[in-house]
C-alpha positions as CSV (number, residue, x, y, z in Angstrom):
1,M,12.6,-23.5,-0.9
2,D,15.8,-23.8,1.2
3,Y,16.7,-20.4,2.6
4,K,20.2,-18.9,2.8
5,Y,19.6,-15.4,3.9
6,I,16.6,-15.7,6.2
7,I,15.4,-18.0,8.9
8,V,11.7,-19.1,9.1
9,E,10.4,-20.5,12.4
10,K,6.9,-21.8,12.9
11,K,5.4,-21.8,16.5
12,E,1.9,-23.1,16.4
13,H,-0.1,-20.5,14.6
14,I,2.9,-17.9,14.5
15,T,5.4,-17.7,11.7
16,I,8.7,-15.9,12.6
17,V,10.8,-14.6,9.8
18,R,14.2,-13.4,10.5
19,L,16.6,-11.5,8.2
20,N,19.9,-13.4,8.7
21,R,22.8,-11.2,7.4
22,P,24.1,-9.8,10.6
23,E,27.5,-9.3,9.0
24,V,26.0,-6.6,6.8
25,R,23.5,-5.2,9.2
26,N,20.8,-7.5,7.6
27,A,21.1,-5.5,4.3
28,I,18.6,-6.6,1.7
29,N,19.5,-7.5,-1.9
30,P,17.2,-9.2,-4.5
31,Y,18.3,-12.7,-3.4
32,V,17.0,-11.8,0.2
33,S,14.0,-10.4,-1.4
34,L,13.1,-13.5,-3.3
35,E,13.3,-15.6,0.0
36,L,11.1,-13.1,1.7
37,E,8.6,-13.3,-1.2
38,D,8.6,-17.0,-0.9
39,A,8.2,-17.1,2.8
40,F,5.3,-14.6,2.8
41,H,3.5,-16.5,0.1
42,E,3.8,-19.8,2.1
43,F,2.6,-17.8,5.2
44,E,-0.4,-16.5,3.4
45,N,-1.4,-19.9,1.9
46,D,-0.9,-21.9,5.2
47,S,-4.2,-22.2,6.8
48,N,-2.4,-23.0,10.2
49,A,-0.5,-19.7,10.0
50,W,-2.3,-17.0,11.5
51,I,0.1,-14.2,12.1
52,A,3.8,-13.3,11.3
53,I,6.4,-11.6,13.0
54,V,9.5,-10.1,11.1
55,T,12.8,-9.3,12.8
56,G,16.5,-9.3,12.3
57,V,19.3,-11.7,13.7
58,G,21.6,-9.9,16.1
59,D,21.3,-6.9,18.4
60,K,22.5,-4.1,16.0
61,A,20.1,-3.9,13.1
62,F,16.6,-4.8,12.1
63,S,17.8,-4.0,8.5
64,A,20.1,-1.3,6.9
65,G,17.8,-1.5,3.9
66,F,19.1,-2.2,0.5
67,D,22.5,-3.6,0.2
68,L,24.3,-0.7,-1.5
69,K,27.7,-2.6,-1.8
70,W,26.0,-5.3,-3.7
71,G,24.3,-2.7,-5.9
72,A,27.7,-1.0,-6.6
73,T,29.6,-4.2,-7.2
74,A,27.2,-6.5,-9.0
75,S,27.2,-6.3,-12.7
76,V,24.4,-4.8,-14.8
77,E,23.6,-8.2,-16.1
78,E,23.5,-9.9,-12.6
79,Q,21.3,-7.0,-11.2
80,R,18.9,-7.3,-14.2
81,E,18.5,-11.0,-13.7
82,A,18.3,-10.9,-10.1
83,F,15.6,-8.2,-9.9
84,G,13.8,-10.0,-12.8
85,K,13.0,-12.9,-10.7
86,L,11.1,-10.9,-8.2
87,K,7.4,-10.8,-8.5
88,Y,6.9,-7.3,-6.8
89,K,10.3,-5.9,-7.8
90,A,10.6,-4.7,-4.2
91,V,13.5,-4.8,-1.8
92,T,10.9,-5.6,1.0
93,G,10.2,-8.8,-0.6
94,G,6.8,-7.7,-1.5
95,L,5.7,-7.0,2.1
96,T,4.9,-3.4,1.2
97,F,3.2,-3.9,-2.1
98,N,1.7,-7.2,-1.8
99,P,-2.1,-6.9,-1.6
100,N,-2.5,-10.6,-1.0
101,I,-1.1,-10.6,2.6
102,T,-4.3,-10.5,4.3
103,K,-2.8,-11.8,7.5
104,P,-1.4,-9.5,10.5
105,V,2.3,-9.0,10.3
106,I,4.2,-7.4,13.4
107,A,7.7,-5.9,13.1
108,A,9.9,-6.5,15.9
109,V,12.6,-4.0,15.3
110,N,15.8,-5.2,17.1
111,G,18.0,-2.4,16.2
112,F,18.3,0.3,13.6
113,A,15.9,0.3,10.7
114,F,17.2,2.4,7.9
115,G,15.9,2.9,4.3
116,G,14.3,-0.2,3.1
117,G,14.5,-1.5,6.7
118,F,12.2,1.2,7.8
119,E,10.0,0.8,4.9
120,L,9.8,-3.0,5.8
121,A,8.8,-2.1,9.3
122,L,6.0,0.5,7.9
123,G,4.7,-2.3,5.7
124,C,3.8,-4.4,8.8
125,D,0.6,-3.8,10.7
126,L,2.3,-3.3,14.0
127,I,5.7,-2.2,15.2
128,I,7.3,-3.1,18.4
129,A,10.8,-1.8,19.0
130,A,13.8,-2.4,21.3
131,E,14.8,0.6,23.3
132,H,17.9,1.3,21.1
133,A,16.1,1.1,17.7
134,V,16.6,3.9,15.4
135,F,14.6,4.7,12.3
136,S,15.6,6.8,9.3
137,L,15.2,7.3,5.5
138,P,18.6,8.5,4.1
139,E,18.1,7.6,0.5
140,P,18.6,11.0,-1.0
141,L,22.2,10.9,0.6
142,V,23.1,8.0,-1.6
143,G,21.2,9.2,-4.7
144,R,18.0,7.3,-3.9
145,V,14.3,7.7,-3.1
146,P,12.2,5.8,-0.4
147,T,10.1,4.2,-3.1
148,E,9.1,1.0,-1.3
149,G,6.4,2.8,0.8
150,G,8.5,5.2,2.8
151,V,7.2,8.3,1.1
152,H,3.6,7.3,0.8
153,R,3.2,5.4,4.1
154,L,4.9,8.0,6.4
155,V,2.9,10.9,5.2
156,R,-0.4,8.7,5.8
157,Q,0.7,7.6,9.3
158,I,2.1,10.7,11.0
159,P,1.4,14.5,10.4
160,Y,2.5,15.8,7.0
161,H,5.0,18.3,8.0
162,L,6.6,16.0,10.5
163,A,6.9,13.3,7.8
164,M,8.4,15.8,5.4
165,E,11.1,16.8,7.8
166,I,12.0,13.1,8.3
167,L,12.2,12.6,4.4
168,F,13.9,15.8,3.6
169,T,16.3,15.9,6.5
170,Y,17.2,12.1,6.8
171,K,16.4,12.8,10.5
172,R,17.0,9.7,12.8
173,I,13.9,8.8,15.1
174,S,14.5,6.9,18.1
175,A,12.1,4.3,19.2
176,Q,10.7,6.5,21.9
177,E,10.1,9.3,19.4
178,G,8.3,6.7,17.2
179,V,5.9,6.1,19.9
180,Q,5.2,9.8,20.3
181,L,4.8,10.3,16.4
182,G,2.5,7.1,16.4
183,F,4.2,4.6,14.1
184,V,5.7,2.5,16.9
185,N,3.2,0.8,19.1
186,K,5.5,-0.1,21.9
187,V,9.0,0.1,23.2
188,V,10.6,-2.5,25.2
189,P,14.2,-3.7,26.3
190,L,15.9,-5.8,23.8
191,D,16.0,-9.1,25.9
192,Q,12.2,-8.7,26.1
193,L,11.4,-7.9,22.4
194,M,10.5,-11.2,21.2
195,A,8.5,-12.1,24.2
196,E,6.5,-9.0,24.0
197,T,6.0,-9.4,20.3
198,E,4.7,-13.0,20.7
199,K,2.6,-11.7,23.6
200,M,1.0,-9.3,21.3
201,A,0.6,-12.0,18.7
202,N,-1.3,-14.2,21.1
203,V,-3.5,-11.5,22.2
204,I,-4.5,-10.9,18.6
205,M,-5.2,-14.6,18.2
206,E,-7.7,-14.7,20.9
207,G,-10.0,-13.4,18.1
208,S,-11.2,-15.2,15.3
209,P,-8.3,-15.2,12.6
210,L,-11.0,-14.8,9.9
211,A,-12.4,-11.7,11.8
212,I,-8.8,-10.4,12.0
213,R,-8.2,-10.7,8.3
214,A,-11.4,-9.0,7.5
215,I,-10.6,-6.1,9.6
216,K,-7.1,-5.7,7.9
217,Q,-8.8,-5.7,4.5
218,M,-11.6,-3.4,5.5
219,A,-9.1,-1.0,7.1
220,N,-6.7,-0.9,4.3
221,D,-8.9,-1.0,1.3
222,G,-11.3,1.3,3.0
223,L,-8.6,4.0,3.3
224,E,-8.6,4.0,-0.5
225,T,-12.2,5.2,-0.6
226,T,-14.4,7.7,0.8
227,L,-15.9,7.0,4.2
228,R,-19.4,6.9,2.6
229,T,-18.1,4.2,0.1
230,A,-16.3,2.4,2.7
231,F,-19.6,2.1,4.8
232,S,-21.5,0.7,1.8
233,T,-18.9,-1.7,0.6
234,T,-19.1,-5.6,1.3
235,F,-15.5,-6.6,1.4
236,P,-14.7,-10.0,0.3
237,L,-13.0,-11.3,3.5
238,Y,-15.9,-10.1,5.6
239,R,-18.3,-11.9,3.4
240,K,-16.1,-15.1,3.9
241,F,-16.0,-14.5,7.7
242,T,-19.9,-14.5,7.8
243,Q,-20.1,-17.8,6.1
244,S,-17.7,-19.5,8.3
245,H,-17.4,-21.9,11.3
246,D,-15.9,-18.9,13.4
247,F,-18.8,-16.7,12.6
248,I,-21.1,-19.2,14.5
249,E,-18.6,-20.3,17.1
250,G,-18.1,-16.9,18.6
251,P,-21.7,-16.3,19.7
252,K,-22.1,-19.8,20.6
253,A,-18.9,-20.0,22.9
254,F,-20.0,-16.7,24.6
255,S,-23.6,-18.1,25.5
256,E,-22.0,-21.3,26.8
257,K,-19.6,-19.2,28.8
258,R,-16.5,-20.8,27.3
259,K,-13.4,-19.9,25.2
260,P,-14.2,-20.1,21.5
261,K,-12.4,-22.8,19.5
262,W,-11.4,-21.0,16.3
263,K,-10.7,-23.0,13.2
264,G,-10.1,-20.1,10.7
265,I,-12.5,-21.6,8.4
């Protein structure tokens, strides 16, 4: 698929996805969402792709969220047709709702992340933010609700009363406050953002990619059960990992005092 609204770059085992609409603060409409769906479907099914990074083009915005101007000007017929093409019917390109993305995804937040932009970041496994990044869920101000994970993820990731203040009052949260609240992992200067994010990706990739995928599935699916049930469940990706080359390679490399050669199979 040729992309018009995003840029996809592959660097060895890393896939970098950039929202490429800086003229509208990387706002997302269904056409952008369709491209995101396709890019992440390809990422998940590429055995050579182990980790993804999502960011925005420019130094102003990660994403302003849903493109309200498009929503206000596109005809009902166009909107119905455009949204009808989406598998997950999601502004975030399915990243929030897609249970099939089993590989780690890092958000490199290069500016403000409002509405769906904040939800897109929350749908990732890690968030690294530039110093000037700001997060907010202002949907009620424009007659909307944060339905793409904002409500449900935020109350699970930070204390309930703080989450409700952000949701009820449209409060803007700085990157530094995001670290204090616990939903941002690290804050860095803008000119170091991608380098630090790729550094984090490379640290993750020192481990077996199959082990990392198993951990992601166990953590996310386990949250939906009781602790006792999680302990007694054999998760599919963990079973796959125990039958892999990497499961044997890890202990073998350790005993031979060398770096393991992961294959992801």
